[in-house]
C-alpha positions, 0 to 999 in steps of 0.5 A: 560551510563544511556542512553545505559541501558535504550536503552537496556531495551526499545527495541521491541515496535513500538512507545515506550516511554522510557529513551533513543532512541536506535537502535540495529543494532545487532538483524535483525528481520523479512523481510520487504516484498516489497510488503508492497509498492504496488500500486492500480489502479482502473477504476475511474476518470483519474486513468486508462484513461489519467493516464495510458492509452492514446492509441497508436495514442496519441500525448503523448509519449507512448509504445503500448498506455501507457504513457512513463512518467508515466512508468518511474516514477514508475520504479524509485520507484521500484513498487513491485505490482499493484492491479487492476481493483478495488476497487468497480469497481472489483465486476462490472468488467467482464473480457471478455468485455476488451479482443479481437478486438471487445470491446464494451463499458459498464457502470461503475455503481460503479462510477457515471455510467460513460461509461467504454470504455474496451479499457484498459483490461487484455492485456493492464494491463499486458503489463503495469505491465511488462513495469514497472517491476512488479507483478500483484495482480488481483481481481476477481469479486465475487459481480456480477460475478460467479465462472465460469467467475472467473475460466475462467479469471485465465485459460485465463491468465495462461494456455498454448496456447495448451489449448483452453483458451490459444489459445484464448489468443494467437489469441488476441496477447499473446502467452505465459502465464502470471504469476499471483501470487496474486488473490483478491477474491471479494472486500468490500463484506461487502459493494460495493461488495455485502453487505454480512454478514461475514458468507455469504462471508466466504462460497462463498470464500470457493467455489470461491478459489477452482477453482482460480488456476495457470495453468502456473508459481508459484501457485497463492496466494488468498486473501480473502476480509477482514474488514473495519477499526475496524470490528473485528467480520468480521475478526474473522468470516472469519478467523474461517470459511474460514482458513482451509478445514473444520472447527472443522473437526477431521480427520487430513488425510482428513481435515488438509491440509498443508497450509491454504485455503487463503493466506491473509486477506485484511484490508481497512482503510482510513485516515480522518482528523477526525474519521468520514466521514462527516464534511469539510476536504479540501485537502489544505488550512487546519489549524494545527487542521486538520493537527493533527487530521490527524496524530492522524487518520494515527496512528490508524493504528498501533492499527487496525493492532495489533487487527486484527493481534491478532484475526488472531493469534488465527486461525493461530498461525504460521502466514501463512496468511498475513494481506494485507492493500490493500487500505489505504491512505488519503480521502478528500473532492473533490477539487472545481477546480478539475477534480472529480473522487476522484482526490485531491491535494497531499500536505506535509501532505500526505507525512507524513501520508505515512511515519507514515503508512509505519512505522507502516507495518514495525513494523508489518512485521511479519503479514503485508506482502503487502499493496497498496496505494490508489491510484497510479494515479490522484485518492485519495492519488496518486503517480503521477498526470496528466493534458493532456500531463503533469505530476508530482510526489507528496510528497507521491511519494517522500516518497515512493522513500526515503523509497524503501531502505527497501524493502526486507531488515530486520527490526532492532529494534528502540525505540524512546524516544520522546516528544508529539506534542500537539495541542488543545486536541490532541496529538501524538509522535512528531517523529515516525521511522523505521530502517532496514538492506539490503542484502548488510549490509547497515543500513537505518533509516527513521524518520518522525517529525510530528510536523508542527511548531518545529524541534526535536533533536533526539539522538540514541544510536547505538548498534552493528554499528560502527560510520562512514559516514552518508548520508541523504536526507530530505523531507519538504517544506515552508508549511503544505499544500505545494504541487507540481503544474504543474507550480512549480513541485519541491515545495516539493522534497527531498534535501540533508540532513546534519543534522545528526552526530555521537558523540561517539556511539550515533547518533544525528539527528536534524529533521526539523519541518514537515519533513521526513528524510532518513539516510544510516549509514556506 
């Protein structure tokens, strides 16, 4: 009874410390938008060329030049949206270089002045989108491009074939317009996208957004460049200057449109094994100090999202504007024996970072309505790694697989009373988690044990759900830096989990060290 009372009193916090852990299945909350599980593809390293595109003449099995194995793997995890063509590359990309039969190589000045062959352009990306069954999130070039160029691209993609832009698209092989539901207006405009001040960006955004229209299908949702990490001044300035038709205007007839000028504000934040870019941060072969510092950094996402959301609330109390975390993930040193291009090995540590981060997004589902992990294939915290004809899925991929049950489900209040995991001078909650109920009424609980050396027993008092069957899967591995290689691709892979049981109205879960567990309650 004491645990039940504590459970009732402590509901509502994302990472609360109370006198009892509890799950309230009676009170479904906001929808966890499926777009939170979005991906990011940039023309960088082997992210596009080899990772996705091999060309129709390749001996690697493909459909119109796009790898069949990669498509199949992405379909399995129900990827909801893909951001392209960047990243920094977006403000270096001129879309006309990548359409039509006569394409000329250009220079990728964003990434080592590599040669960009332009064989993967608008038509190929949209084909890829349709093959994996997802939605495009296209980034227009504000940094080195123009309003006219951005407008022309939207017309080319979405106008009917009876118009001049649509007729050109049809001559290039696509008669029907594409739906383009999400458009990013510039990228990292405070950095590689133009080194602008916030005021300058806000004014340029206001001009660009007026010409970014969809000529077929649903209206386009426009996403403004938001802050880097904890740049709260950028968020305040852009929300103040760019949210409404004319800031501080007094006429409700002329200057108070029914919706904001922007539908989303981006946030970029990368998880490092420290809070600084300098230092030594290997992707594997690290120690426990690097493990806990990485978890500490990953948990900072909760603070960042909370503080940026509070600023957005001042200008958008109705939460019409989404916070779009369209670049997130781990970033380590270049692998000494890797192929370069921000390729890094993906270990069990990355899986835990993914689980922790997704738990944070769920906790802020009212505001965070899209996120895009960086990146999908062969770059940074990738879902998939390729080596010529070989392909494997990473520990991070398996977390997205375990968590796909939360897509478009409704968040359930979950309060965890857990000890702290400590190492050296740092400490973090030993366990974080999330819970939801889907449209079919199935309850899912996902838990991450951040402690790499000790298992933890969690007893959840469950309200509003009768005890029944429990089905579970667990992702763990022999070591903190266990990873999947092309010779041993299943070293880190989910297994059936039998460590959860009902005792009266309580659910007891024995979480292995360094693990992610997904449960379905019946």
